[in-house]
Residue frames as qw, qx, qy, qz and C-alpha x, y, z in Angstrom:
[[0.000, 0.888, 0.460, 0.000, 0.00, 0.00, 0.00],
 [0.342, 0.546, -0.058, 0.763, 1.25, 3.48, -0.79],
 [0.296, -0.395, -0.508, 0.706, 1.78, 5.71, 2.22],
 [0.050, -0.520, -0.392, -0.758, -1.00, 8.27, 2.14],
 [0.009, 0.114, 0.554, -0.825, -3.02, 10.51, 4.41],
 [0.179, -0.618, -0.695, -0.321, -6.72, 10.71, 5.09],
 [0.032, -0.120, 0.278, -0.952, -7.97, 14.03, 6.42],
 [0.253, -0.516, -0.816, -0.063, -11.07, 13.05, 8.37],
 [0.001, -0.166, 0.084, -0.982, -13.09, 16.21, 8.97],
 [0.053, 0.587, 0.747, -0.308, -16.22, 17.18, 10.82],
 [0.162, 0.679, 0.437, 0.567, -18.47, 19.64, 9.00],
 [0.085, 0.261, -0.228, 0.934, -18.85, 23.21, 10.20],
 [0.160, 0.240, 0.653, -0.700, -21.39, 24.44, 12.73],
 [0.026, 0.452, 0.799, 0.396, -25.02, 23.99, 11.66],
 [0.211, -0.282, -0.050, -0.935, -27.85, 26.49, 11.61],
 [0.269, -0.409, -0.850, 0.193, -30.22, 26.04, 14.57],
 [0.193, -0.751, -0.341, -0.532, -33.11, 28.13, 15.81],
 [0.517, -0.803, 0.139, -0.262, -31.89, 28.10, 19.42],
 [0.162, 0.631, -0.720, 0.240, -29.00, 26.96, 21.61],
 [0.799, -0.276, 0.391, -0.364, -30.72, 23.96, 23.17],
 [0.142, -0.344, 0.910, 0.185, -28.99, 20.59, 22.83],
 [0.796, 0.274, 0.060, -0.537, -30.88, 18.49, 20.31],
 [0.663, -0.031, 0.717, 0.215, -30.71, 15.11, 18.68],
 [0.309, 0.627, -0.297, -0.651, -29.84, 16.09, 15.11],
 [0.710, 0.087, 0.694, 0.078, -28.97, 12.79, 13.48],
 [0.407, 0.198, 0.651, 0.609, -29.96, 12.87, 9.83],
 [0.168, 0.878, 0.338, -0.295, -31.96, 16.10, 9.91],
 [0.632, 0.370, 0.272, 0.624, -30.76, 17.92, 6.79],
 [0.181, -0.935, -0.158, 0.263, -29.62, 21.25, 8.23],
 [0.580, 0.697, -0.076, 0.415, -27.31, 23.72, 6.43],
 [0.572, -0.040, -0.304, 0.761, -24.22, 25.41, 7.78],
 [0.169, -0.911, -0.269, 0.263, -24.58, 28.55, 9.85],
 [0.297, 0.922, -0.188, 0.165, -22.52, 31.65, 9.06],
 [0.424, -0.699, 0.575, -0.041, -19.99, 30.44, 11.63],
 [0.851, 0.022, 0.520, 0.075, -20.01, 27.05, 9.94],
 [0.658, 0.729, 0.070, 0.176, -19.17, 28.59, 6.58],
 [0.010, 0.896, -0.415, 0.160, -16.26, 30.45, 8.16],
 [0.679, -0.425, 0.598, -0.015, -15.06, 27.21, 9.76],
 [0.853, 0.346, 0.364, 0.142, -15.17, 25.50, 6.35],
 [0.419, 0.876, -0.139, 0.196, -13.19, 28.36, 4.84],
 [0.333, -0.763, 0.545, -0.101, -10.61, 27.97, 7.63],
 [0.844, -0.071, 0.528, 0.059, -10.42, 24.26, 6.75],
 [0.718, 0.665, 0.120, 0.167, -9.78, 25.13, 3.11],
 [0.102, 0.905, -0.367, 0.189, -6.93, 27.42, 4.16],
 [0.604, -0.544, 0.576, -0.083, -5.45, 24.82, 6.55],
 [0.814, 0.083, 0.563, 0.115, -5.52, 22.13, 3.85],
 [0.431, 0.839, -0.130, -0.305, -4.31, 24.34, 1.01],
 [0.219, 0.670, -0.700, -0.109, -0.97, 22.51, 0.72],
 [0.675, -0.218, 0.655, -0.260, -2.23, 19.02, 1.55],
 [0.182, 0.312, -0.803, -0.474, -2.11, 17.69, -2.06],
 [0.559, 0.197, 0.685, -0.425, -5.61, 16.26, -1.78],
 [0.017, -0.064, 0.800, 0.596, -6.70, 14.24, -4.81],
 [0.358, -0.422, -0.678, -0.483, -10.40, 13.83, -3.91],
 [0.239, -0.149, 0.489, -0.825, -12.94, 14.97, -1.34],
 [0.358, -0.314, -0.856, -0.202, -15.63, 12.61, -0.05],
 [0.251, -0.129, 0.381, -0.880, -18.65, 13.57, 2.03],
 [0.240, 0.378, 0.864, -0.232, -22.04, 12.36, 3.18],
 [0.074, 0.455, 0.600, 0.654, -25.09, 13.41, 1.19],
 [0.231, -0.805, -0.483, 0.256, -26.40, 15.62, 4.01],
 [0.302, 0.886, 0.112, 0.334, -26.20, 19.31, 3.14],
 [0.385, -0.892, 0.234, 0.030, -23.93, 20.33, 6.04],
 [0.737, -0.275, 0.495, 0.368, -21.34, 17.79, 4.94],
 [0.612, 0.547, 0.404, 0.403, -21.72, 18.66, 1.23],
 [0.068, 0.985, 0.028, 0.156, -21.35, 22.41, 1.85],
 [0.518, -0.744, 0.379, 0.186, -18.21, 21.90, 3.92],
 [0.755, 0.004, 0.528, 0.388, -16.73, 19.56, 1.31],
 [0.491, 0.739, 0.318, 0.335, -17.47, 21.95, -1.56],
 [0.113, -0.982, 0.144, -0.044, -15.84, 24.86, 0.29],
 [0.645, -0.518, 0.493, 0.268, -12.75, 22.74, 1.05],
 [0.720, 0.293, 0.499, 0.382, -12.53, 21.60, -2.57],
 [0.011, -0.789, 0.046, 0.612, -12.80, 25.21, -3.75],
 [0.568, 0.745, -0.226, -0.267, -10.84, 25.71, -6.94],
 [0.496, -0.466, 0.718, 0.148, -8.56, 22.68, -6.48],
 [0.546, 0.382, -0.560, -0.492, -10.09, 20.98, -9.49],
 [0.036, 0.079, -0.987, 0.139, -10.91, 17.84, -7.47],
 [0.484, -0.350, -0.618, -0.512, -14.21, 16.03, -7.38],
 [0.383, -0.211, 0.577, -0.690, -16.55, 16.07, -4.39],
 [0.469, -0.038, -0.833, -0.292, -17.99, 12.58, -4.14],
 [0.581, -0.333, 0.254, -0.698, -21.07, 11.93, -2.02],
 [0.389, 0.015, -0.920, 0.040, -21.49, 8.70, -0.08],
 [0.603, -0.507, -0.181, -0.589, -24.80, 8.13, 1.71],
 [0.828, -0.229, -0.474, 0.193, -23.08, 5.56, 3.97],
 [0.415, 0.120, -0.358, 0.827, -21.21, 8.45, 5.60],
 [0.358, -0.656, -0.233, -0.622, -24.44, 9.99, 6.91],
 [0.191, -0.379, 0.617, -0.663, -24.71, 10.67, 10.61],
 [0.004, 0.160, 0.963, -0.218, -26.46, 8.07, 12.78],
 [0.374, -0.424, -0.485, -0.667, -30.22, 7.93, 12.27],
 [0.028, -0.033, 0.695, -0.718, -31.97, 8.83, 15.51],
 [0.139, -0.409, -0.882, -0.187, -35.45, 7.88, 14.36],
 [0.254, -0.785, -0.528, -0.200, -38.26, 9.28, 16.51],
 [0.494, -0.665, -0.186, 0.528, -35.83, 11.37, 18.58],
 [0.463, 0.205, 0.258, 0.822, -34.55, 13.48, 15.70],
 [0.030, -0.593, -0.208, -0.778, -35.10, 17.19, 16.27],
 [0.614, -0.710, -0.327, -0.115, -36.10, 16.69, 19.92],
 [0.030, -0.775, 0.458, -0.434, -34.21, 18.43, 22.69],
 [0.403, 0.130, -0.839, 0.341, -32.34, 16.37, 25.25],
 [0.226, -0.049, 0.547, -0.805, -34.55, 17.87, 27.95],
 [0.709, 0.082, -0.106, -0.692, -37.69, 16.79, 26.12],
 [0.722, 0.142, -0.671, -0.097, -36.49, 13.20, 25.69],
 [0.202, 0.125, -0.782, 0.576, -35.44, 12.98, 29.35],
 [0.417, 0.014, 0.372, -0.830, -38.90, 14.19, 30.38],
 [0.767, 0.178, -0.155, -0.596, -40.94, 12.05, 27.96],
 [0.929, 0.146, -0.339, -0.039, -38.83, 8.89, 27.78],
 [0.314, -0.778, 0.505, -0.200, -36.72, 8.68, 30.95],
 [0.858, -0.192, 0.477, 0.004, -36.37, 4.87, 30.87],
 [0.806, 0.525, 0.155, 0.227, -35.32, 4.83, 27.20],
 [0.166, 0.908, -0.290, 0.251, -32.88, 7.69, 27.78],
 [0.531, -0.625, 0.559, -0.122, -31.23, 5.77, 30.64],
 [0.910, 0.089, 0.399, 0.065, -31.18, 2.54, 28.62],
 [0.647, 0.721, -0.044, 0.242, -29.38, 4.25, 25.75],
 [0.076, -0.863, 0.435, -0.244, -26.85, 5.76, 28.13],
 [0.716, -0.415, 0.552, -0.100, -26.18, 2.33, 29.64],
 [0.730, 0.110, 0.609, 0.292, -25.65, 0.71, 26.22],
 [0.183, 0.772, -0.109, -0.599, -24.56, 3.59, 23.98],
 [0.073, -0.361, 0.776, 0.512, -22.98, 1.35, 21.34],
 [0.017, -0.125, -0.950, -0.284, -25.91, -1.00, 20.71],
 [0.219, 0.530, 0.635, -0.517, -29.13, 0.71, 21.82],
 [0.128, 0.313, 0.599, 0.726, -31.46, 1.58, 18.94],
 [0.258, 0.260, 0.265, -0.892, -33.74, 4.58, 19.26],
 [0.549, 0.464, 0.674, -0.173, -37.22, 3.66, 17.91],
 [0.571, 0.795, 0.200, -0.050, -37.09, 4.01, 14.14],
 [0.126, 0.907, -0.400, -0.044, -33.35, 4.64, 14.15],
 [0.780, 0.340, -0.480, 0.213, -29.93, 3.00, 14.32],
 [0.737, -0.621, 0.032, 0.267, -27.51, 2.01, 17.01],
 [0.020, -0.854, 0.454, 0.252, -23.98, 3.34, 16.81],
 [0.540, -0.205, 0.787, 0.219, -22.94, -0.21, 15.95],
 [0.603, 0.600, 0.524, 0.042, -25.31, -0.16, 12.96],
 [0.236, 0.961, -0.075, -0.125, -23.93, 3.19, 11.85],
 [0.328, -0.683, 0.607, 0.239, -20.37, 1.97, 12.30],
 [0.702, 0.114, 0.678, 0.184, -20.88, -1.03, 10.04],
 [0.548, 0.754, 0.329, 0.149, -21.86, 1.13, 7.06],
 [0.011, 0.974, -0.212, -0.071, -19.36, 3.89, 7.76],
 [0.501, -0.533, 0.639, 0.238, -16.37, 1.55, 8.17],
 [0.699, 0.306, 0.604, 0.230, -17.34, -0.38, 5.02],
 [0.387, 0.906, 0.149, 0.085, -17.51, 2.91, 3.09],
 [0.252, -0.869, 0.393, 0.166, -14.15, 4.02, 4.53],
 [0.601, -0.257, 0.695, 0.299, -12.42, 0.87, 3.29],
 [0.611, 0.573, 0.510, 0.195, -14.14, 1.08, -0.08],
 [0.161, 0.985, -0.045, -0.048, -13.04, 4.71, -0.48],
 [0.369, -0.702, 0.562, 0.236, -9.45, 3.77, 0.35],
 [0.652, -0.001, 0.719, 0.240, -9.56, 0.85, -2.05],
 [0.507, 0.649, 0.504, 0.259, -10.86, 2.88, -4.98],
 [0.086, 0.994, -0.041, 0.051, -8.78, 6.05, -4.60],
 [0.786, 0.111, -0.141, 0.591, -5.14, 7.07, -4.54],
 [0.247, 0.451, -0.154, 0.844, -3.10, 9.77, -2.87],
 [0.045, -0.155, -0.587, 0.793, -4.21, 11.97, -0.02],
 [0.223, -0.514, -0.646, -0.518, -7.97, 12.34, 0.41],
 [0.198, -0.122, 0.422, -0.876, -10.39, 14.28, 2.58],
 [0.300, -0.422, -0.839, -0.169, -13.51, 12.74, 4.09],
 [0.220, -0.260, 0.209, -0.917, -16.07, 15.16, 5.52],
 [0.388, -0.313, -0.867, -0.017, -18.12, 13.25, 8.02],
 [0.475, -0.687, -0.153, -0.528, -20.11, 13.92, 11.17],
 [0.292, -0.625, 0.575, -0.440, -19.34, 13.76, 14.88],
 [0.853, -0.160, 0.418, -0.269, -20.77, 10.28, 15.41],
 [0.895, 0.441, -0.048, 0.052, -19.46, 8.82, 12.15],
 [0.336, 0.737, -0.485, 0.330, -15.98, 10.24, 12.75],
 [0.477, -0.531, 0.592, -0.375, -15.87, 8.86, 16.29],
 [0.941, 0.053, 0.292, -0.161, -16.86, 5.42, 14.98],
 [0.757, 0.590, -0.214, 0.183, -14.16, 5.51, 12.31],
 [0.052, 0.723, -0.563, 0.397, -11.58, 6.58, 14.87],
 [0.745, -0.339, 0.487, -0.305, -12.64, 3.76, 17.21],
 [0.951, 0.299, 0.081, 0.003, -12.11, 1.35, 14.32],
 [0.530, 0.710, -0.345, 0.310, -8.70, 2.79, 13.46],
 [0.115, -0.641, 0.588, -0.479, -7.52, 2.86, 17.09],
 [0.514, -0.042, -0.856, 0.044, -9.02, -0.52, 18.02],
 [0.177, -0.107, 0.538, -0.817, -11.23, 1.02, 20.71],
 [0.070, 0.430, 0.894, -0.105, -14.52, -0.54, 21.89],
 [0.020, -0.560, -0.459, -0.689, -17.51, 1.35, 20.50],
 [0.453, -0.755, -0.467, 0.083, -18.66, 2.09, 24.03],
 [0.500, -0.472, -0.047, 0.725, -15.72, 4.52, 24.29],
 [0.410, 0.548, 0.407, 0.605, -16.71, 6.64, 21.30],
 [0.122, -0.938, -0.199, -0.258, -17.66, 9.70, 23.37],
 [0.640, -0.598, 0.097, 0.473, -14.17, 9.80, 24.85],
 [0.493, 0.109, 0.405, 0.762, -13.12, 11.12, 21.45],
 [0.122, 0.703, 0.217, -0.666, -13.88, 14.82, 20.93],
 [0.385, 0.319, 0.599, 0.626, -15.03, 15.95, 17.49],
 [0.041, 0.612, 0.245, -0.751, -15.68, 19.67, 17.41],
 [0.547, 0.784, 0.275, -0.103, -17.31, 21.49, 14.52],
 [0.422, 0.877, -0.225, 0.038, -14.77, 22.09, 11.76],
 [0.539, -0.634, 0.547, 0.092, -12.10, 19.80, 13.20],
 [0.658, 0.536, -0.513, -0.128, -9.47, 17.77, 11.32],
 [0.802, -0.378, 0.462, 0.025, -8.11, 14.30, 12.16],
 [0.420, 0.672, -0.566, -0.228, -5.07, 13.15, 10.19],
 [0.900, -0.139, 0.407, -0.073, -4.71, 9.42, 9.58],
 [0.169, 0.618, -0.698, -0.321, -1.61, 8.00, 7.90],
 [0.941, 0.117, 0.228, -0.220, -2.24, 4.78, 5.98],
 [0.223, 0.648, -0.713, -0.149, 0.58, 2.43, 5.00],
 [0.705, 0.093, -0.698, -0.078, 1.54, -1.24, 4.92],
 [0.217, 0.093, -0.756, 0.611, 2.07, -0.95, 8.67],
 [0.146, -0.611, -0.767, 0.134, -1.60, -0.06, 9.15],
 [0.047, -0.859, -0.268, -0.433, -3.19, 3.13, 10.40],
 [0.468, -0.195, -0.380, 0.774, -1.55, 5.82, 12.51],
 [0.081, -0.916, -0.381, -0.098, -3.56, 8.68, 13.96],
 [0.549, 0.182, -0.108, 0.808, -1.23, 11.67, 13.64],
 [0.069, -0.093, 0.157, -0.981, -3.59, 14.46, 14.66],
 [0.159, -0.505, -0.848, -0.015, -6.99, 14.48, 16.36],
 [0.132, -0.846, -0.506, 0.103, -9.70, 17.11, 16.68],
 [0.390, -0.212, 0.074, 0.893, -7.49, 19.94, 15.40],
 [0.207, 0.863, 0.461, 0.016, -9.20, 23.24, 14.67],
 [0.394, 0.118, 0.108, 0.905, -7.75, 26.24, 12.86],
 [0.065, 0.624, 0.432, -0.648, -9.44, 29.44, 14.09],
 [0.447, 0.726, 0.453, 0.261, -11.39, 31.18, 11.29],
 [0.392, 0.190, 0.043, 0.899, -9.80, 34.29, 9.90],
 [0.021, -0.558, -0.430, 0.710, -10.98, 37.52, 11.45],
 [0.307, 0.691, 0.543, 0.365, -13.44, 39.57, 9.40]]
């Protein structure tokens, strides 16, 4: 295998009506103004990274970030639905406070089995990890050179657990801030995580 780098990125901040913590999952929300600036900072940070292709999920926040990063590089932005964030079914769009009030037993059960609990109508993190990891290996097998993958907080954590050999139950020990970069070196020796959750501050306006 050629030695190459994967820049695993979380999309920029999304546009929300308020500051309450919500289950977003696969709700198709665009970037906020701050999110656009974070994506522009990513483009600047990766300007000399010799990226040959940019991959993203088909959710708009991931696509927008990927398109800004690609900019005028002349590289393709390739959408992969398998890179979507975890589906949270009936909880999508609900605030944490609302779920705790309405479904206290289910909320506790998910917290006790974060890797394998399925929200009604949704996925477990294990389900999400199966499709995301399969897509990651397929992308590596059908591309060459350094690539960027614009994922989501949950998807990125699952991929990092896979790369680091961590149990899925530890996924929330890995921080993934809006607009962050993780650098993974791939070679015959396997994977090496060289940088995690790095953020370049957006340029001042």
